[in-house]
All heavy atoms as an XYZ file, in Angstrom:
574
protein
N     -26.878    -54.307     27.033
C     -26.062    -53.401     27.836
C     -26.557    -51.961     27.719
O     -27.114    -51.572     26.692
C     -24.666    -53.545     27.240
C     -24.873    -54.103     25.869
C     -26.163    -54.880     25.917
N     -26.333    -51.187     28.770
C     -26.741    -49.790     28.772
C     -25.743    -48.946     27.992
O     -24.553    -49.220     27.994
C     -26.841    -49.271     30.199
C     -27.977    -49.896     30.981
C     -28.139    -49.268     32.344
O     -27.645    -48.155     32.561
O     -28.770    -49.902     33.190
N     -26.261    -47.931     27.339
C     -25.406    -47.030     26.565
C     -25.148    -45.762     27.368
O     -25.998    -45.309     28.126
C     -26.087    -46.680     25.249
N     -23.974    -45.188     27.189
C     -23.652    -43.897     27.784
C     -24.205    -42.819     26.859
O     -23.836    -42.751     25.679
C     -22.141    -43.743     27.948
C     -21.656    -42.421     28.505
C     -22.230    -42.160     29.899
C     -20.144    -42.396     28.553
N     -25.130    -42.002     27.368
C     -25.767    -40.973     26.555
C     -25.629    -39.619     27.235
O     -25.687    -39.529     28.464
C     -27.241    -41.295     26.348
S     -27.519    -42.810     25.421
N     -25.435    -38.589     26.426
C     -25.309    -37.221     26.918
C     -26.140    -36.305     26.026
O     -26.544    -36.711     24.932
C     -23.829    -36.762     26.943
C     -23.238    -36.747     25.537
C     -23.008    -37.630     27.886
C     -21.835    -36.145     25.455
N     -26.396    -35.065     26.464
C     -27.129    -34.136     25.592
C     -26.376    -33.918     24.278
O     -25.153    -33.760     24.268
C     -27.178    -32.849     26.413
C     -26.999    -33.280     27.832
C     -26.095    -34.479     27.773
N     -27.101    -33.900     23.181
C     -26.491    -33.719     21.858
C     -25.670    -32.447     21.765
O     -24.620    -32.419     21.129
C     -27.572    -33.703     20.768
O     -28.226    -34.939     20.705
N     -26.152    -31.372     22.415
C     -25.446    -30.101     22.321
C     -24.089    -30.116     23.034
O     -23.274    -29.209     22.842
C     -26.297    -28.935     22.846
C     -26.580    -28.981     24.330
C     -27.903    -29.650     24.684
O     -28.460    -30.378     23.850
O     -28.359    -29.441     25.818
N     -23.822    -31.141     23.835
C     -22.536    -31.247     24.526
C     -21.409    -31.636     23.575
O     -20.238    -31.396     23.858
C     -22.621    -32.254     25.667
N     -21.749    -32.243     22.439
C     -20.739    -32.648     21.460
C     -20.538    -31.502     20.471
O     -21.492    -31.052     19.834
C     -21.144    -33.930     20.705
C     -20.091    -34.307     19.675
C     -21.375    -35.075     21.681
N     -19.298    -31.012     20.384
C     -18.978    -29.940     19.454
C     -17.887    -30.428     18.502
O     -17.242    -31.446     18.769
C     -18.528    -28.654     20.180
C     -17.285    -28.911     21.035
C     -19.675    -28.093     21.017
C     -16.707    -27.656     21.680
N     -17.700    -29.715     17.417
C     -16.671    -30.083     16.443
C     -15.509    -29.106     16.582
O     -15.697    -27.898     16.487
C     -17.230    -30.044     14.997
C     -18.447    -30.961     14.860
C     -16.130    -30.413     13.995
C     -18.182    -32.422     15.151
N     -14.332    -29.653     16.837
C     -13.104    -28.852     16.906
C     -12.088    -29.501     15.972
O     -11.815    -30.691     16.084
C     -12.523    -28.824     18.328
C     -13.290    -27.969     19.310
C     -12.852    -26.498     19.223
N     -13.645    -25.643     20.076
C     -13.270    -25.211     21.262
N     -12.113    -25.568     21.766
N     -14.054    -24.417     21.950
N     -11.579    -28.716     15.051
C     -10.607    -29.195     14.069
C     -11.134    -30.430     13.332
O     -10.412    -31.381     13.068
C      -9.265    -29.476     14.741
C      -8.651    -28.235     15.363
C      -7.349    -28.507     16.083
O      -6.822    -29.619     16.014
O      -6.863    -27.571     16.727
N     -12.437    -30.407     13.041
C     -13.063    -31.475     12.273
C     -13.371    -32.743     13.048
O     -13.796    -33.728     12.460
N     -13.181    -32.719     14.362
C     -13.406    -33.925     15.176
C     -14.433    -33.650     16.263
O     -14.471    -32.548     16.821
C     -12.091    -34.369     15.818
C     -11.042    -34.736     14.803
C      -9.760    -35.136     15.479
C      -8.731    -35.497     14.406
N      -7.460    -35.864     14.976
N     -15.269    -34.667     16.582
C     -16.240    -34.482     17.659
C     -15.531    -34.529     19.011
O     -14.756    -35.448     19.283
C     -17.194    -35.668     17.490
C     -16.397    -36.709     16.781
C     -15.388    -35.982     15.946
N     -15.784    -33.516     19.836
C     -15.186    -33.457     21.165
C     -16.239    -33.096     22.195
O     -17.281    -32.516     21.882
C     -14.017    -32.454     21.249
C     -12.887    -32.820     20.325
C     -14.483    -31.043     20.986
N     -15.928    -33.445     23.439
C     -16.742    -33.082     24.594
C     -15.806    -32.386     25.570
O     -14.649    -32.787     25.717
C     -17.373    -34.342     25.242
C     -18.034    -34.012     26.564
C     -18.378    -34.978     24.300
N     -16.303    -31.341     26.221
C     -15.526    -30.664     27.253
C     -15.800    -31.387     28.573
O     -16.932    -31.414     29.056
C     -15.884    -29.172     27.352
C     -15.101    -28.524     28.482
C     -15.615    -28.471     26.033
N     -14.749    -31.993     29.127
C     -14.837    -32.734     30.385
C     -14.185    -31.887     31.468
O     -13.077    -31.380     31.287
C     -14.112    -34.098     30.274
C     -14.188    -34.849     31.591
C     -14.714    -34.927     29.144
N     -14.883    -31.730     32.597
C     -14.326    -30.958     33.698
C     -13.517    -31.861     34.622
O     -14.029    -32.833     35.163
C     -15.430    -30.266     34.495
C     -16.129    -29.107     33.800
C     -17.204    -28.522     34.703
C     -15.137    -28.035     33.394
N     -12.258    -31.505     34.801
C     -11.376    -32.200     35.726
C     -11.518    -31.532     37.098
O     -12.316    -30.618     37.264
C      -9.934    -32.123     35.217
C      -9.735    -32.662     33.826
C     -10.066    -34.143     33.706
O      -9.849    -34.916     34.629
N     -10.605    -34.547     32.571
N     -10.704    -31.957     38.067
C     -10.721    -31.338     39.382
C     -10.493    -29.844     39.282
O      -9.856    -29.364     38.349
N     -11.024    -29.088     40.229
C     -10.908    -27.628     40.257
C     -11.513    -26.974     39.018
O     -11.121    -25.872     38.633
C      -9.448    -27.180     40.418
C      -8.857    -27.595     41.758
O      -9.620    -27.684     42.742
O      -7.641    -27.833     41.816
N     -12.465    -27.667     38.371
C     -13.185    -27.129     37.210
C     -12.267    -26.723     36.061
O     -12.482    -25.724     35.379
C     -14.090    -25.960     37.622
C     -15.182    -26.406     38.586
O     -15.558    -27.593     38.546
O     -15.651    -25.574     39.375
N     -11.243    -27.523     35.830
C     -10.332    -27.322     34.707
C     -10.857    -28.148     33.523
O     -10.951    -29.373     33.612
C      -8.897    -27.747     35.052
C      -8.388    -27.006     36.288
C      -7.975    -27.551     33.854
C      -8.250    -25.519     36.131
N     -11.206    -27.501     32.407
C     -11.763    -28.239     31.272
C     -10.692    -28.936     30.428
O      -9.574    -28.450     30.292
C     -12.455    -27.156     30.453
C     -11.713    -25.908     30.770
C     -11.215    -26.060     32.180
N     -11.086    -30.070     29.905
C     -10.247    -30.826     28.966
C     -11.100    -31.125     27.748
O     -12.205    -31.660     27.880
C      -9.793    -32.138     29.611
C      -9.118    -33.088     28.651
C      -9.001    -34.511     29.199
O      -9.162    -34.717     30.402
O      -8.765    -35.405     28.386
N     -10.613    -30.766     26.564
C     -11.323    -31.108     25.341
C     -10.958    -32.532     24.982
O      -9.787    -32.847     24.777
C     -10.941    -30.156     24.205
C     -11.731    -28.859     24.136
C     -11.509    -28.011     25.349
C     -11.401    -28.106     22.882
N     -11.944    -33.400     24.944
C     -11.690    -34.813     24.716
C     -12.423    -35.304     23.480
O     -13.631    -35.128     23.345
C     -12.147    -35.609     25.935
C     -11.830    -37.056     25.755
C     -11.674    -37.892     26.977
N     -11.328    -37.282     28.209
C     -11.888    -37.653     29.370
N     -12.808    -38.595     29.400
N     -11.506    -37.092     30.490
N     -11.688    -35.942     22.584
C     -12.297    -36.509     21.387
C     -13.150    -37.708     21.779
O     -12.744    -38.519     22.621
C     -11.215    -36.938     20.405
C     -11.764    -37.344     19.053
C     -10.682    -37.627     18.034
O      -9.521    -37.207     18.231
O     -11.013    -38.278     17.031
N     -14.325    -37.806     21.189
C     -15.242    -38.903     21.465
C     -15.689    -39.545     20.156
O     -15.534    -38.965     19.083
C     -16.486    -38.431     22.260
C     -16.100    -37.951     23.649
C     -17.263    -37.365     21.516
N     -16.260    -40.718     20.283
C     -16.865    -41.401     19.132
C     -18.364    -41.464     19.397
O     -18.820    -42.241     20.235
C     -16.284    -42.822     18.942
C     -16.997    -43.526     17.789
C     -14.786    -42.770     18.710
N     -19.135    -40.592     18.722
C     -20.582    -40.607     18.921
C     -21.241    -41.741     18.153
O     -20.734    -42.176     17.118
C     -21.031    -39.248     18.399
C     -19.975    -38.825     17.432
C     -18.701    -39.507     17.854
N     -22.360    -42.184     18.702
C     -23.163    -43.210     18.036
C     -24.473    -42.588     17.575
O     -24.479    -41.545     16.929
N     -25.571    -43.221     17.944
C     -26.897    -42.768     17.544
C     -27.200    -41.424     18.206
O     -26.973    -41.233     19.393
C     -27.967    -43.810     17.952
C     -29.361    -43.320     17.620
C     -27.693    -45.139     17.270
N     -27.719    -40.484     17.402
C     -28.085    -39.153     17.897
C     -29.508    -38.869     17.436
O     -29.780    -38.826     16.236
C     -27.126    -38.106     17.335
C     -27.353    -36.721     17.902
O     -28.406    -36.472     18.522
O     -26.464    -35.877     17.711
N     -30.413    -38.672     18.397
C     -31.801    -38.399     18.023
C     -32.111    -36.903     17.990
O     -33.261    -36.504     17.891
C     -32.777    -39.138     18.945
C     -32.808    -38.591     20.356
O     -32.182    -37.575     20.667
N     -33.529    -39.263     21.242
N     -31.062    -36.074     18.090
C     -31.245    -34.637     18.066
C     -31.335    -34.020     19.452
O     -31.188    -32.821     19.614
N     -31.575    -34.855     20.456
C     -31.648    -34.401     21.844
C     -30.583    -35.078     22.689
O     -29.892    -34.439     23.477
C     -33.037    -34.711     22.441
O     -34.034    -34.089     21.629
C     -33.157    -34.209     23.863
N     -30.456    -36.381     22.492
C     -29.500    -37.222     23.235
C     -28.632    -37.962     22.226
O     -29.129    -38.457     21.219
C     -30.242    -38.255     24.117
C     -31.139    -37.545     25.131
C     -29.274    -39.184     24.828
C     -30.412    -36.766     26.197
N     -27.321    -38.031     22.535
C     -26.406    -38.769     21.668
C     -25.710    -39.862     22.482
O     -25.336    -39.652     23.629
C     -25.371    -37.837     20.990
C     -24.509    -37.114     22.005
C     -24.511    -38.602     20.000
N     -25.577    -41.008     21.869
C     -24.855    -42.120     22.466
C     -23.359    -41.886     22.261
O     -22.932    -41.471     21.179
C     -25.290    -43.422     21.781
C     -24.563    -44.650     22.232
C     -24.929    -45.863     21.387
O     -25.332    -45.724     20.229
N     -24.802    -47.025     21.959
N     -22.559    -42.142     23.293
C     -21.108    -42.021     23.195
C     -20.511    -43.420     23.243
O     -20.651    -44.129     24.240
C     -20.535    -41.142     24.327
C     -21.131    -39.735     24.275
C     -19.009    -41.092     24.244
C     -20.836    -38.960     23.003
N     -19.878    -43.817     22.140
C     -19.321    -45.169     22.033
C     -17.968    -45.284     22.720
O     -17.639    -46.340     23.262
C     -19.205    -45.571     20.563
C     -20.516    -45.554     19.770
C     -20.254    -45.861     18.306
C     -21.515    -46.534     20.364
N     -17.171    -44.224     22.683
C     -15.881    -44.237     23.380
C     -15.391    -42.811     23.584
O     -15.834    -41.887     22.927
C     -14.841    -45.054     22.614
O     -14.481    -44.412     21.418
N     -14.460    -42.667     24.537
C     -13.859    -41.377     24.820
C     -14.370    -40.708     26.075
O     -13.837    -39.696     26.507
N     -15.421    -41.267     26.682
C     -16.025    -40.679     27.873
C     -16.456    -41.807     28.797
O     -16.945    -42.841     28.333
C     -17.238    -39.842     27.456
C     -17.891    -38.952     28.496
C     -16.932    -37.866     28.968
C     -19.149    -38.317     27.927
N     -16.252    -41.598     30.089
C     -16.659    -42.601     31.076
C     -17.864    -42.107     31.860
O     -18.018    -40.906     32.099
C     -15.513    -42.902     32.053
C     -14.354    -43.607     31.377
O     -14.611    -44.464     30.506
O     -13.203    -43.305     31.719
N     -18.694    -43.040     32.286
C     -19.855    -42.707     33.096
C     -19.409    -41.967     34.358
O     -18.403    -42.319     34.969
C     -20.608    -43.983     33.477
C     -21.891    -43.714     34.221
C     -22.690    -44.977     34.500
O     -22.411    -46.022     33.892
O     -23.597    -44.895     35.337
N     -20.146    -40.922     34.705
C     -19.850    -40.169     35.916
C     -18.943    -38.968     35.710
O     -18.804    -38.141     36.610
N     -18.320    -38.846     34.529
C     -17.471    -37.686     34.278
C     -18.354    -36.456     34.083
O     -19.444    -36.541     33.534
C     -16.585    -37.906     33.055
C     -15.501    -38.931     33.299
C     -14.508    -39.009     32.170
O     -14.906    -39.494     31.082
O     -13.362    -38.591     32.377
N     -17.869    -35.311     34.542
C     -18.606    -34.056     34.416
C     -18.298    -33.432     33.062
O     -17.143    -33.302     32.677
C     -18.196    -33.103     35.529
C     -18.584    -33.602     36.896
C     -17.935    -32.779     38.000
N     -18.384    -31.385     37.951
C     -17.611    -30.357     38.311
N     -16.383    -30.553     38.724
N     -18.077    -29.131     38.255
N     -19.368    -33.061     32.353
C     -19.206    -32.464     31.024
C     -19.853    -31.082     30.989
O     -20.683    -30.754     31.829
C     -19.805    -33.352     29.921
C     -21.311    -33.536     30.141
C     -19.081    -34.692     29.852
C     -22.029    -34.150     28.966
N     -19.461    -30.300     29.998
C     -20.045    -28.979     29.769
C     -20.979    -29.093     28.576
O     -20.577    -29.565     27.513
C     -18.938    -27.935     29.498
C     -19.548    -26.580     29.190
C     -17.986    -27.847     30.679
N     -22.231    -28.656     28.760
C     -23.181    -28.745     27.654
C     -23.692    -27.380     27.202
O     -24.441    -27.294     26.235
C     -24.367    -29.647     28.029
O     -25.046    -29.138     29.151
N     -23.285    -26.310     27.889
C     -23.657    -24.951     27.493
C     -22.432    -24.060     27.610
O     -21.750    -24.088     28.633
C     -24.779    -24.402     28.402
O     -25.894    -25.277     28.339
C     -25.202    -23.015     27.967
N     -22.135    -23.311     26.574
C     -21.010    -22.393     26.607
C     -19.666    -23.038     26.320
O     -18.630    -22.402     26.417
N     -19.676    -24.307     25.922
C     -18.423    -25.028     25.704
C     -17.618    -24.501     24.518
O     -16.418    -24.729     24.437
C     -18.647    -26.542     25.585
C     -19.411    -26.984     24.372
C     -20.907    -26.948     24.551
O     -21.446    -26.092     25.216
N     -21.605    -27.878     23.927
N     -18.265    -23.753     23.629
C     -17.548    -23.179     22.488
C     -16.558    -22.105     22.930
O     -15.637    -21.760     22.207
C     -18.520    -22.578     21.475
C     -19.417    -23.595     20.843
N     -19.006    -24.400     19.806
C     -20.687    -23.962     21.123
C     -19.991    -25.201     19.461
N     -21.014    -24.960     20.246
N     -16.762    -21.583     24.146
C     -15.921    -20.502     24.656
C     -14.850    -20.991     25.623
O     -14.104    -20.198     26.179
C     -16.796    -19.450     25.351
C     -17.892    -18.942     24.461
C     -19.193    -19.349     24.640
C     -17.603    -18.061     23.422
C     -20.208    -18.894     23.810
C     -18.613    -17.601     22.587
C     -19.914    -18.011     22.781
N     -14.759    -22.291     25.812
C     -13.839    -22.887     26.789
C     -12.478    -23.139     26.146
O     -12.390    -23.570     24.998
C     -14.426    -24.208     27.323
C     -13.420    -24.995     28.118
C     -15.662    -23.927     28.169
N     -11.431    -22.872     26.921
C     -10.068    -23.195     26.497
C      -9.550    -24.296     27.404
O      -9.633    -24.190     28.630
C      -9.151    -21.958     26.619
O      -9.689    -20.918     25.803
C      -7.739    -22.281     26.170
N      -9.042    -25.353     26.806
C      -8.527    -26.480     27.577
C      -7.467    -26.001     28.560
O      -6.559    -25.268     28.197
C      -7.939    -27.531     26.619
O      -7.699    -28.729     27.304
N      -7.610    -26.395     29.827
C      -6.625    -26.066     30.851
C      -6.868    -24.772     31.593
O      -6.216    -24.504     32.591
N      -7.820    -23.947     31.140
C      -8.123    -22.674     31.801
C      -9.391    -22.859     32.632
O     -10.448    -23.178     32.102
C      -8.329    -21.528     30.777
C      -7.118    -21.396     29.858
C      -8.647    -20.228     31.502
C      -5.843    -20.967     30.542
N      -9.286    -22.650     33.947
C     -10.394    -22.892     34.877
C     -11.660    -22.149     34.453
O     -11.598    -21.020     33.958
C     -10.000    -22.468     36.287
C     -11.028    -22.837     37.332
C     -10.569    -22.494     38.739
O      -9.835    -21.549     38.950
N     -10.991    -23.307     39.689
N     -12.794    -22.812     34.645
C     -14.095    -22.223     34.333
C     -14.911    -22.072     35.612
O     -14.615    -22.700     36.629
C     -14.885    -23.072     33.317
C     -14.168    -23.128     31.991
C     -15.167    -24.463     33.846
N     -15.938    -21.254     35.528
C     -16.870    -21.106     36.649
C     -18.129    -21.884     36.280
O     -18.755    -21.609     35.250
C     -17.205    -19.629     36.877
C     -18.127    -19.399     38.072
C     -18.251    -17.925     38.377
N     -18.840    -17.179     37.277
C     -20.136    -16.881     37.176
N     -20.976    -17.259     38.111
N     -20.589    -16.185     36.152
N     -18.480    -22.842     37.111
C     -19.638    -23.694     36.847
C     -20.899    -23.008     37.374
O     -20.946    -22.583     38.522
C     -19.463    -25.083     37.516
C     -20.711    -25.932     37.317
C     -18.235    -25.776     36.964
N     -21.903    -22.900     36.492
C     -23.175    -22.297     36.852
C     -24.284    -23.276     36.488
O     -24.301    -23.812     35.394
C     -23.395    -20.970     36.077
C     -24.747    -20.361     36.399
C     -22.280    -20.000     36.383
N     -25.197    -23.539     37.408
C     -26.340    -24.389     37.103
C     -25.988    -25.825     36.809
O     -26.457    -26.382     35.824
N     -25.183    -26.427     37.660
C     -24.781    -27.826     37.441
C     -25.966    -28.749     37.617
O     -26.780    -28.588     38.523
C     -23.673    -28.204     38.423
C     -23.060    -29.540     38.142
C     -21.741    -29.747     38.882
O     -21.337    -28.867     39.645
O     -21.144    -30.795     38.673
N     -26.093    -29.728     36.698
C     -27.185    -30.715     36.766
C     -26.585    -32.080     37.096
O     -25.453    -32.369     36.708
C     -27.894    -30.828     35.409
C     -28.642    -29.588     35.027
C     -29.365    -29.786     33.751
N     -28.404    -29.791     32.645
C     -28.703    -29.791     31.374
N     -29.951    -29.810     31.015
N     -27.790    -29.785     30.449
N     -27.373    -32.906     37.775
C     -26.866    -34.261     38.103
C     -26.715    -35.134     36.874
O     -27.291    -34.915     35.867
C     -27.920    -34.835     39.034
C     -29.126    -33.970     38.897
C     -28.691    -32.675     38.275
């Protein structure tokens, strides 16, 4: 089976737990706890907490507040 993988820098630690910033509609961020798997320093496998196709923040996520709209710059597919 294929693994869901994202950039390693997208996973941050908040209150001692690994989280990813997921963008909801209207670019509203949600801090979501994830379970990371293998991390090679560039790409990390996500075992649970994130679904394929969800939009994540991989730069500047340390400055994001859950529920406060963000401005998306340089979105990648």
